[in-house]
PyMOL Python script that loads the backbone (N, CA, C, O; Angstrom):
from pymol import cmd

cmd.read_pdbstr("""\
ATOM      1  N   MET A   1       0.853  -1.173  -0.011  1.00  0.00           N
ATOM      2  CA  MET A   1       0.002  -0.015  -0.004  1.00  0.00           C
ATOM      3  C   MET A   1       0.888   1.238   0.001  1.00  0.00           C
ATOM      4  O   MET A   1       1.952   1.253   0.620  1.00  0.00           O
ATOM      5  N   ASN A   2       0.453   2.240  -0.666  1.00  0.00           N
ATOM      6  CA  ASN A   2       1.190   3.457  -0.809  1.00  0.00           C
ATOM      7  C   ASN A   2       1.183   4.224   0.525  1.00  0.00           C
ATOM      8  O   ASN A   2       0.197   4.173   1.260  1.00  0.00           O
ATOM      9  N   ASP A   3       2.275   4.932   0.838  1.00  0.00           N
ATOM     10  CA  ASP A   3       2.344   5.689   2.092  1.00  0.00           C
ATOM     11  C   ASP A   3       1.322   6.825   2.103  1.00  0.00           C
ATOM     12  O   ASP A   3       0.750   7.126   3.150  1.00  0.00           O
ATOM     13  N   GLU A   4       1.088   7.448   0.975  1.00  0.00           N
ATOM     14  CA  GLU A   4       0.135   8.545   0.910  1.00  0.00           C
ATOM     15  C   GLU A   4      -1.293   8.067   1.207  1.00  0.00           C
ATOM     16  O   GLU A   4      -2.048   8.750   1.900  1.00  0.00           O
ATOM     17  N   LYS A   5      -1.653   6.905   0.688  1.00  0.00           N
ATOM     18  CA  LYS A   5      -2.997   6.342   0.941  1.00  0.00           C
ATOM     19  C   LYS A   5      -3.141   5.992   2.414  1.00  0.00           C
ATOM     20  O   LYS A   5      -4.192   6.220   3.013  1.00  0.00           O
ATOM     21  N   LEU A   6      -2.077   5.434   2.999  1.00  0.00           N
ATOM     22  CA  LEU A   6      -2.111   5.050   4.416  1.00  0.00           C
ATOM     23  C   LEU A   6      -2.292   6.294   5.284  1.00  0.00           C
ATOM     24  O   LEU A   6      -3.060   6.283   6.246  1.00  0.00           O
ATOM     25  N   LYS A   7      -1.585   7.355   4.941  1.00  0.00           N
ATOM     26  CA  LYS A   7      -1.705   8.607   5.717  1.00  0.00           C
ATOM     27  C   LYS A   7      -3.120   9.168   5.619  1.00  0.00           C
ATOM     28  O   LYS A   7      -3.664   9.655   6.610  1.00  0.00           O
ATOM     29  N   LEU A   8      -3.714   9.104   4.435  1.00  0.00           N
ATOM     30  CA  LEU A   8      -5.087   9.598   4.263  1.00  0.00           C
ATOM     31  C   LEU A   8      -6.078   8.772   5.046  1.00  0.00           C
ATOM     32  O   LEU A   8      -6.979   9.317   5.684  1.00  0.00           O
ATOM     33  N   ILE A   9      -5.922   7.458   5.005  1.00  0.00           N
ATOM     34  CA  ILE A   9      -6.804   6.588   5.775  1.00  0.00           C
ATOM     35  C   ILE A   9      -6.688   6.816   7.280  1.00  0.00           C
ATOM     36  O   ILE A   9      -7.691   6.909   7.987  1.00  0.00           O
ATOM     37  N   LEU A  10      -5.446   6.904   7.753  1.00  0.00           N
ATOM     38  CA  LEU A  10      -5.218   7.138   9.191  1.00  0.00           C
ATOM     39  C   LEU A  10      -5.738   8.524   9.622  1.00  0.00           C
ATOM     40  O   LEU A  10      -6.289   8.663  10.713  1.00  0.00           O
ATOM     41  N   ALA A  11      -5.565   9.530   8.780  1.00  0.00           N
ATOM     42  CA  ALA A  11      -6.033  10.879   9.101  1.00  0.00           C
ATOM     43  C   ALA A  11      -7.586  10.895   9.130  1.00  0.00           C
ATOM     44  O   ALA A  11      -8.182  11.557   9.979  1.00  0.00           O
ATOM     45  N   GLY A  12      -8.222  10.171   8.211  1.00  0.00           N
ATOM     46  CA  GLY A  12      -9.666  10.092   8.202  1.00  0.00           C
ATOM     47  C   GLY A  12     -10.202   9.355   9.433  1.00  0.00           C
ATOM     48  O   GLY A  12     -11.179   9.788  10.045  1.00  0.00           O
ATOM     49  N   LEU A  13      -9.570   8.259   9.786  1.00  0.00           N
ATOM     50  CA  LEU A  13      -9.986   7.507  10.969  1.00  0.00           C
ATOM     51  C   LEU A  13      -9.771   8.340  12.253  1.00  0.00           C
ATOM     52  O   LEU A  13     -10.607   8.330  13.157  1.00  0.00           O
ATOM     53  N   GLY A  14      -8.655   9.045  12.310  1.00  0.00           N
ATOM     54  CA  GLY A  14      -8.369   9.885  13.468  1.00  0.00           C
ATOM     55  C   GLY A  14      -9.423  10.995  13.611  1.00  0.00           C
ATOM     56  O   GLY A  14      -9.906  11.276  14.708  1.00  0.00           O
ATOM     57  N   GLY A  15      -9.758  11.607  12.494  1.00  0.00           N
ATOM     58  CA  GLY A  15     -10.768  12.662  12.516  1.00  0.00           C
ATOM     59  C   GLY A  15     -12.133  12.123  12.894  1.00  0.00           C
ATOM     60  O   GLY A  15     -12.890  12.776  13.612  1.00  0.00           O
ATOM     61  N   LEU A  16     -12.447  10.924  12.407  1.00  0.00           N
ATOM     62  CA  LEU A  16     -13.741  10.322  12.733  1.00  0.00           C
ATOM     63  C   LEU A  16     -13.822   9.993  14.206  1.00  0.00           C
ATOM     64  O   LEU A  16     -14.832  10.287  14.846  1.00  0.00           O
ATOM     65  N   ILE A  17     -12.793   9.397  14.757  1.00  0.00           N
ATOM     66  CA  ILE A  17     -12.771   9.081  16.207  1.00  0.00           C
ATOM     67  C   ILE A  17     -12.831  10.351  17.041  1.00  0.00           C
ATOM     68  O   ILE A  17     -13.547  10.413  18.040  1.00  0.00           O
ATOM     69  N   PHE A  18     -12.070  11.370  16.625  1.00  0.00           N
ATOM     70  CA  PHE A  18     -12.026  12.637  17.358  1.00  0.00           C
ATOM     71  C   PHE A  18     -13.433  13.288  17.363  1.00  0.00           C
ATOM     72  O   PHE A  18     -13.869  13.792  18.399  1.00  0.00           O
ATOM     73  N   SER A  19     -14.116  13.281  16.255  1.00  0.00           N
ATOM     74  CA  SER A  19     -15.445  13.891  16.195  1.00  0.00           C
ATOM     75  C   SER A  19     -16.465  13.071  16.960  1.00  0.00           C
ATOM     76  O   SER A  19     -17.378  13.636  17.561  1.00  0.00           O
ATOM     77  N   LEU A  20     -16.333  11.746  16.953  1.00  0.00           N
ATOM     78  CA  LEU A  20     -17.276  10.912  17.714  1.00  0.00           C
ATOM     79  C   LEU A  20     -17.116  11.135  19.217  1.00  0.00           C
ATOM     80  O   LEU A  20     -18.096  11.076  19.960  1.00  0.00           O
ATOM     81  N   ILE A  21     -15.891  11.390  19.665  1.00  0.00           N
ATOM     82  CA  ILE A  21     -15.690  11.696  21.094  1.00  0.00           C
ATOM     83  C   ILE A  21     -16.451  12.950  21.482  1.00  0.00           C
ATOM     84  O   ILE A  21     -17.090  12.983  22.533  1.00  0.00           O
ATOM     85  N   PHE A  22     -16.393  13.981  20.652  1.00  0.00           N
ATOM     86  CA  PHE A  22     -17.089  15.226  20.980  1.00  0.00           C
ATOM     87  C   PHE A  22     -18.588  15.073  20.850  1.00  0.00           C
ATOM     88  O   PHE A  22     -19.327  15.714  21.596  1.00  0.00           O
ATOM     89  N   ILE A  23     -19.057  14.266  19.951  1.00  0.00           N
ATOM     90  CA  ILE A  23     -20.496  14.023  19.824  1.00  0.00           C
ATOM     91  C   ILE A  23     -21.007  13.285  21.071  1.00  0.00           C
ATOM     92  O   ILE A  23     -22.073  13.610  21.594  1.00  0.00           O
ATOM     93  N   LEU A  24     -20.247  12.301  21.538  1.00  0.00           N
ATOM     94  CA  LEU A  24     -20.632  11.591  22.763  1.00  0.00           C
ATOM     95  C   LEU A  24     -20.630  12.497  23.974  1.00  0.00           C
ATOM     96  O   LEU A  24     -21.517  12.411  24.824  1.00  0.00           O
ATOM     97  N   LEU A  25     -19.617  13.384  24.057  1.00  0.00           N
ATOM     98  CA  LEU A  25     -19.564  14.324  25.167  1.00  0.00           C
ATOM     99  C   LEU A  25     -20.760  15.271  25.135  1.00  0.00           C
ATOM    100  O   LEU A  25     -21.254  15.659  26.194  1.00  0.00           O
ATOM    101  N   ALA A  26     -21.231  15.647  23.971  1.00  0.00           N
ATOM    102  CA  ALA A  26     -22.380  16.538  23.873  1.00  0.00           C
ATOM    103  C   ALA A  26     -23.616  15.887  24.449  1.00  0.00           C
ATOM    104  O   ALA A  26     -24.456  16.573  25.030  1.00  0.00           O
ATOM    105  N   PHE A  27     -23.751  14.557  24.301  1.00  0.00           N
ATOM    106  CA  PHE A  27     -24.916  13.891  24.869  1.00  0.00           C
ATOM    107  C   PHE A  27     -24.769  13.603  26.363  1.00  0.00           C
ATOM    108  O   PHE A  27     -25.770  13.528  27.076  1.00  0.00           O
ATOM    109  N   VAL A  28     -23.546  13.443  26.842  1.00  0.00           N
ATOM    110  CA  VAL A  28     -23.317  13.065  28.232  1.00  0.00           C
ATOM    111  C   VAL A  28     -23.363  14.286  29.151  1.00  0.00           C
ATOM    112  O   VAL A  28     -23.972  14.235  30.220  1.00  0.00           O
ATOM    113  N   LEU A  29     -22.722  15.383  28.740  1.00  0.00           N
ATOM    114  CA  LEU A  29     -22.626  16.537  29.604  1.00  0.00           C
ATOM    115  C   LEU A  29     -23.906  17.338  29.582  1.00  0.00           C
ATOM    116  O   LEU A  29     -24.516  17.480  28.522  1.00  0.00           O
ATOM    117  N   PRO A  30     -24.346  17.879  30.738  1.00  0.00           N
ATOM    118  CA  PRO A  30     -25.585  18.684  30.781  1.00  0.00           C
ATOM    119  C   PRO A  30     -25.357  20.030  30.098  1.00  0.00           C
ATOM    120  O   PRO A  30     -24.234  20.530  30.027  1.00  0.00           O
ATOM    121  N   LEU A  31     -26.459  20.606  29.594  1.00  0.00           N
ATOM    122  CA  LEU A  31     -26.359  21.896  28.916  1.00  0.00           C
ATOM    123  C   LEU A  31     -26.244  23.049  29.879  1.00  0.00           C
ATOM    124  O   LEU A  31     -25.551  24.025  29.594  1.00  0.00           O
ATOM    125  N   LYS A  32     -26.928  22.957  31.047  1.00  0.00           N
ATOM    126  CA  LYS A  32     -26.877  24.029  31.989  1.00  0.00           C
ATOM    127  C   LYS A  32     -26.706  23.466  33.403  1.00  0.00           C
ATOM    128  O   LYS A  32     -27.005  22.297  33.647  1.00  0.00           O
ATOM    129  N   ASP A  33     -26.241  24.269  34.300  1.00  0.00           N
ATOM    130  CA  ASP A  33     -25.997  23.852  35.682  1.00  0.00           C
ATOM    131  C   ASP A  33     -27.331  23.810  36.413  1.00  0.00           C
ATOM    132  O   ASP A  33     -27.948  24.852  36.631  1.00  0.00           O
ATOM    133  N   THR A  34     -27.783  22.626  36.793  1.00  0.00           N
ATOM    134  CA  THR A  34     -29.058  22.502  37.463  1.00  0.00           C
ATOM    135  C   THR A  34     -28.964  22.679  38.971  1.00  0.00           C
ATOM    136  O   THR A  34     -29.986  22.871  39.631  1.00  0.00           O
ATOM    137  N   SER A  35     -27.753  22.618  39.534  1.00  0.00           N
ATOM    138  CA  SER A  35     -27.636  22.771  40.972  1.00  0.00           C
ATOM    139  C   SER A  35     -28.051  24.173  41.399  1.00  0.00           C
ATOM    140  O   SER A  35     -28.649  24.335  42.463  1.00  0.00           O
ATOM    141  N   VAL A  36     -27.751  25.184  40.599  1.00  0.00           N
ATOM    142  CA  VAL A  36     -28.153  26.555  40.925  1.00  0.00           C
ATOM    143  C   VAL A  36     -29.675  26.648  40.860  1.00  0.00           C
ATOM    144  O   VAL A  36     -30.294  27.253  41.736  1.00  0.00           O
ATOM    145  N   ASN A  37     -30.284  26.056  39.833  1.00  0.00           N
ATOM    146  CA  ASN A  37     -31.733  26.079  39.701  1.00  0.00           C
ATOM    147  C   ASN A  37     -32.409  25.371  40.879  1.00  0.00           C
ATOM    148  O   ASN A  37     -33.438  25.839  41.366  1.00  0.00           O
ATOM    149  N   GLN A  38     -31.848  24.258  41.339  1.00  0.00           N
ATOM    150  CA  GLN A  38     -32.420  23.539  42.462  1.00  0.00           C
ATOM    151  C   GLN A  38     -32.330  24.355  43.743  1.00  0.00           C
ATOM    152  O   GLN A  38     -33.255  24.362  44.555  1.00  0.00           O
ATOM    153  N   GLU A  39     -31.196  25.048  43.914  1.00  0.00           N
ATOM    154  CA  GLU A  39     -31.030  25.880  45.116  1.00  0.00           C
ATOM    155  C   GLU A  39     -32.051  27.005  45.114  1.00  0.00           C
ATOM    156  O   GLU A  39     -32.657  27.290  46.147  1.00  0.00           O
ATOM    157  N   LEU A  40     -32.249  27.645  43.973  1.00  0.00           N
ATOM    158  CA  LEU A  40     -33.226  28.735  43.899  1.00  0.00           C
ATOM    159  C   LEU A  40     -34.636  28.233  44.113  1.00  0.00           C
ATOM    160  O   LEU A  40     -35.442  28.893  44.771  1.00  0.00           O
ATOM    161  N   GLN A  41     -34.946  27.052  43.554  1.00  0.00           N
ATOM    162  CA  GLN A  41     -36.272  26.483  43.723  1.00  0.00           C
ATOM    163  C   GLN A  41     -36.491  26.116  45.192  1.00  0.00           C
ATOM    164  O   GLN A  41     -37.584  26.342  45.711  1.00  0.00           O
ATOM    165  N   ALA A  42     -35.509  25.569  45.867  1.00  0.00           N
ATOM    166  CA  ALA A  42     -35.627  25.247  47.278  1.00  0.00           C
ATOM    167  C   ALA A  42     -35.827  26.520  48.108  1.00  0.00           C
ATOM    168  O   ALA A  42     -36.612  26.541  49.056  1.00  0.00           O
ATOM    169  N   LYS A  43     -35.104  27.577  47.734  1.00  0.00           N
ATOM    170  CA  LYS A  43     -35.235  28.845  48.462  1.00  0.00           C
ATOM    171  C   LYS A  43     -36.643  29.410  48.296  1.00  0.00           C
ATOM    172  O   LYS A  43     -37.239  29.886  49.262  1.00  0.00           O
ATOM    173  N   HIS A  44     -37.178  29.360  47.074  1.00  0.00           N
ATOM    174  CA  HIS A  44     -38.522  29.870  46.850  1.00  0.00           C
ATOM    175  C   HIS A  44     -39.558  29.028  47.598  1.00  0.00           C
ATOM    176  O   HIS A  44     -40.533  29.567  48.121  1.00  0.00           O
ATOM    177  N   THR A  45     -39.353  27.724  47.650  1.00  0.00           N
ATOM    178  CA  THR A  45     -40.271  26.842  48.378  1.00  0.00           C
ATOM    179  C   THR A  45     -40.226  27.173  49.861  1.00  0.00           C
ATOM    180  O   THR A  45     -41.274  27.258  50.503  1.00  0.00           O
ATOM    181  N   LEU A  46     -39.045  27.358  50.414  1.00  0.00           N
ATOM    182  CA  LEU A  46     -38.937  27.721  51.834  1.00  0.00           C
ATOM    183  C   LEU A  46     -39.567  29.087  52.114  1.00  0.00           C
ATOM    184  O   LEU A  46     -40.175  29.291  53.164  1.00  0.00           O
ATOM    185  N   GLU A  47     -39.422  29.998  51.189  1.00  0.00           N
ATOM    186  CA  GLU A  47     -40.041  31.325  51.369  1.00  0.00           C
ATOM    187  C   GLU A  47     -41.551  31.215  51.360  1.00  0.00           C
ATOM    188  O   GLU A  47     -42.221  31.898  52.136  1.00  0.00           O
ATOM    189  N   LYS A  48     -42.107  30.367  50.498  1.00  0.00           N
ATOM    190  CA  LYS A  48     -43.548  30.177  50.455  1.00  0.00           C
ATOM    191  C   LYS A  48     -44.055  29.534  51.753  1.00  0.00           C
ATOM    192  O   LYS A  48     -45.096  29.928  52.279  1.00  0.00           O
ATOM    193  N   ILE A  49     -43.323  28.556  52.259  1.00  0.00           N
ATOM    194  CA  ILE A  49     -43.723  27.891  53.504  1.00  0.00           C
ATOM    195  C   ILE A  49     -43.643  28.888  54.667  1.00  0.00           C
ATOM    196  O   ILE A  49     -44.539  28.940  55.511  1.00  0.00           O
ATOM    197  N   SER A  50     -42.557  29.683  54.703  1.00  0.00           N
ATOM    198  CA  SER A  50     -42.408  30.656  55.760  1.00  0.00           C
ATOM    199  C   SER A  50     -43.512  31.697  55.713  1.00  0.00           C
ATOM    200  O   SER A  50     -44.054  32.064  56.755  1.00  0.00           O
ATOM    201  N   GLN A  51     -43.850  32.175  54.543  1.00  0.00           N
ATOM    202  CA  GLN A  51     -44.945  33.152  54.402  1.00  0.00           C
ATOM    203  C   GLN A  51     -46.268  32.536  54.817  1.00  0.00           C
ATOM    204  O   GLN A  51     -47.091  33.212  55.434  1.00  0.00           O
ATOM    205  N   GLY A  52     -46.494  31.261  54.491  1.00  0.00           N
ATOM    206  CA  GLY A  52     -47.720  30.604  54.866  1.00  0.00           C
ATOM    207  C   GLY A  52     -47.852  30.465  56.374  1.00  0.00           C
ATOM    208  O   GLY A  52     -48.940  30.607  56.933  1.00  0.00           O
ATOM    209  N   ILE A  53     -46.738  30.188  57.018  1.00  0.00           N
ATOM    210  CA  ILE A  53     -46.740  30.096  58.500  1.00  0.00           C
ATOM    211  C   ILE A  53     -47.040  31.451  59.112  1.00  0.00           C
ATOM    212  O   ILE A  53     -47.801  31.553  60.074  1.00  0.00           O
ATOM    213  N   LYS A  54     -46.426  32.512  58.538  1.00  0.00           N
ATOM    214  CA  LYS A  54     -46.672  33.853  59.076  1.00  0.00           C
ATOM    215  C   LYS A  54     -48.117  34.283  58.864  1.00  0.00           C
ATOM    216  O   LYS A  54     -48.690  34.958  59.720  1.00  0.00           O
ATOM    217  N   ASP A  55     -48.704  33.910  57.759  1.00  0.00           N
ATOM    218  CA  ASP A  55     -50.089  34.260  57.486  1.00  0.00           C
ATOM    219  C   ASP A  55     -51.078  33.398  58.246  1.00  0.00           C
ATOM    220  O   ASP A  55     -52.266  33.716  58.288  1.00  0.00           O
ATOM    221  N   GLY A  56     -50.608  32.309  58.850  1.00  0.00           N
ATOM    222  CA  GLY A  56     -51.486  31.415  59.602  1.00  0.00           C
ATOM    223  C   GLY A  56     -52.172  30.382  58.734  1.00  0.00           C
ATOM    224  O   GLY A  56     -53.148  29.766  59.163  1.00  0.00           O
ATOM    225  N   LYS A  57     -51.696  30.186  57.556  1.00  0.00           N
ATOM    226  CA  LYS A  57     -52.309  29.203  56.646  1.00  0.00           C
ATOM    227  C   LYS A  57     -51.835  27.795  56.949  1.00  0.00           C
ATOM    228  O   LYS A  57     -52.513  26.820  56.624  1.00  0.00           O
ATOM    229  N   PHE A  58     -50.678  27.691  57.568  1.00  0.00           N
ATOM    230  CA  PHE A  58     -50.116  26.372  57.860  1.00  0.00           C
ATOM    231  C   PHE A  58     -50.689  25.855  59.180  1.00  0.00           C
ATOM    232  O   PHE A  58     -50.590  26.528  60.207  1.00  0.00           O
ATOM    233  N   ARG A  59     -51.269  24.699  59.155  1.00  0.00           N
ATOM    234  CA  ARG A  59     -51.764  24.056  60.356  1.00  0.00           C
ATOM    235  C   ARG A  59     -51.205  22.630  60.411  1.00  0.00           C
ATOM    236  O   ARG A  59     -51.338  21.876  59.447  1.00  0.00           O
ATOM    237  N   PRO A  60     -50.581  22.260  61.531  1.00  0.00           N
ATOM    238  CA  PRO A  60     -50.089  20.906  61.624  1.00  0.00           C
ATOM    239  C   PRO A  60     -51.250  19.926  61.756  1.00  0.00           C
ATOM    240  O   PRO A  60     -52.342  20.322  62.163  1.00  0.00           O
ATOM    241  N   PRO A  61     -51.043  18.697  61.431  1.00  0.00           N
ATOM    242  CA  PRO A  61     -52.109  17.685  61.583  1.00  0.00           C
ATOM    243  C   PRO A  61     -52.532  17.600  63.038  1.00  0.00           C
ATOM    244  O   PRO A  61     -51.702  17.788  63.926  1.00  0.00           O
ATOM    245  N   PRO A  62     -53.826  17.315  63.312  1.00  0.00           N
ATOM    246  CA  PRO A  62     -54.292  17.314  64.726  1.00  0.00           C
ATOM    247  C   PRO A  62     -53.636  16.238  65.565  1.00  0.00           C
ATOM    248  O   PRO A  62     -53.532  16.415  66.779  1.00  0.00           O
ATOM    249  N   ASP A  63     -53.190  15.143  64.997  1.00  0.00           N
ATOM    250  CA  ASP A  63     -52.604  14.092  65.806  1.00  0.00           C
ATOM    251  C   ASP A  63     -51.100  14.320  66.048  1.00  0.00           C
ATOM    252  O   ASP A  63     -50.453  13.533  66.740  1.00  0.00           O
ATOM    253  N   GLU A  64     -50.563  15.385  65.483  1.00  0.00           N
ATOM    254  CA  GLU A  64     -49.128  15.670  65.673  1.00  0.00           C
ATOM    255  C   GLU A  64     -48.893  16.267  67.041  1.00  0.00           C
ATOM    256  O   GLU A  64     -49.559  17.225  67.434  1.00  0.00           O
ATOM    257  N   LYS A  65     -47.930  15.691  67.777  1.00  0.00           N
ATOM    258  CA  LYS A  65     -47.654  16.180  69.111  1.00  0.00           C
ATOM    259  C   LYS A  65     -46.349  16.968  69.056  1.00  0.00           C
ATOM    260  O   LYS A  65     -45.559  16.822  68.122  1.00  0.00           O
ATOM    261  N   GLY A  66     -46.138  17.790  70.050  1.00  0.00           N
ATOM    262  CA  GLY A  66     -44.907  18.584  70.112  1.00  0.00           C
ATOM    263  C   GLY A  66     -45.270  20.044  70.141  1.00  0.00           C
ATOM    264  O   GLY A  66     -46.337  20.422  70.623  1.00  0.00           O
ATOM    265  N   THR A  67     -44.378  20.865  69.625  1.00  0.00           N
ATOM    266  CA  THR A  67     -44.633  22.303  69.656  1.00  0.00           C
ATOM    267  C   THR A  67     -45.701  22.646  68.683  1.00  0.00           C
ATOM    268  O   THR A  67     -45.753  22.104  67.578  1.00  0.00           O
ATOM    269  N   SER A  68     -46.561  23.546  69.081  1.00  0.00           N
ATOM    270  CA  SER A  68     -47.668  23.979  68.232  1.00  0.00           C
ATOM    271  C   SER A  68     -47.234  25.167  67.415  1.00  0.00           C
ATOM    272  O   SER A  68     -46.484  26.015  67.899  1.00  0.00           O
ATOM    273  N   GLN A  69     -47.695  25.241  66.179  1.00  0.00           N
ATOM    274  CA  GLN A  69     -47.339  26.367  65.312  1.00  0.00           C
ATOM    275  C   GLN A  69     -48.296  27.542  65.512  1.00  0.00           C
ATOM    276  O   GLN A  69     -48.048  28.635  65.004  1.00  0.00           O
ATOM    277  N   GLU A  70     -49.397  27.322  66.252  1.00  0.00           N
ATOM    278  CA  GLU A  70     -50.342  28.385  66.482  1.00  0.00           C
ATOM    279  C   GLU A  70     -49.878  29.262  67.641  1.00  0.00           C
ATOM    280  O   GLU A  70     -49.304  28.768  68.612  1.00  0.00           O
ATOM    281  N   PRO A  71     -50.130  30.566  67.533  1.00  0.00           N
ATOM    282  CA  PRO A  71     -49.679  31.460  68.608  1.00  0.00           C
ATOM    283  C   PRO A  71     -50.450  31.171  69.906  1.00  0.00           C
ATOM    284  O   PRO A  71     -51.634  30.836  69.889  1.00  0.00           O
ATOM    285  N   LYS A  72     -49.733  31.313  71.026  1.00  0.00           N
ATOM    286  CA  LYS A  72     -50.343  31.080  72.311  1.00  0.00           C
ATOM    287  C   LYS A  72     -51.172  32.294  72.726  1.00  0.00           C
ATOM    288  O   LYS A  72     -50.784  33.440  72.499  1.00  0.00           O
ATOM    289  N   GLU A  73     -52.319  32.014  73.337  1.00  0.00           N
ATOM    290  CA  GLU A  73     -53.194  33.098  73.811  1.00  0.00           C
ATOM    291  C   GLU A  73     -52.708  33.561  75.181  1.00  0.00           C
ATOM    292  O   GLU A  73     -52.326  32.755  76.029  1.00  0.00           O
ATOM    293  N   LYS A  74     -52.732  34.887  75.378  1.00  0.00           N
ATOM    294  CA  LYS A  74     -52.336  35.420  76.691  1.00  0.00           C
ATOM    295  C   LYS A  74     -53.502  35.298  77.659  1.00  0.00           C
ATOM    296  O   LYS A  74     -54.649  35.549  77.291  1.00  0.00           O
ATOM    297  N   GLU A  75     -53.215  34.918  78.880  1.00  0.00           N
ATOM    298  CA  GLU A  75     -54.256  34.765  79.888  1.00  0.00           C
ATOM    299  C   GLU A  75     -54.357  35.954  80.776  1.00  0.00           C
ATOM    300  O   GLU A  75     -55.191  35.980  81.681  1.00  0.00           O
TER     301      GLU A  75
END
""", "prot")
cmd.dss("prot")
cmd.show_as("cartoon", "prot")
cmd.util.cbc("prot")
cmd.orient("prot")
């Protein structure tokens, strides 16, 4: 086989393997960072729960024992 043909074949195979690696990485790696989105979503959820407690919308189940979320009445 001629050296020029061998070089062309090897260059083509190298380019093909190189491009396949990047195509596989495109499918494996995420497009955006979801950890930041999850942190913001958790923060918004906690803010909603906190606001609900302040507004008095949150009521614990009646069979739950322990500290009550309802304000104590002054005697």
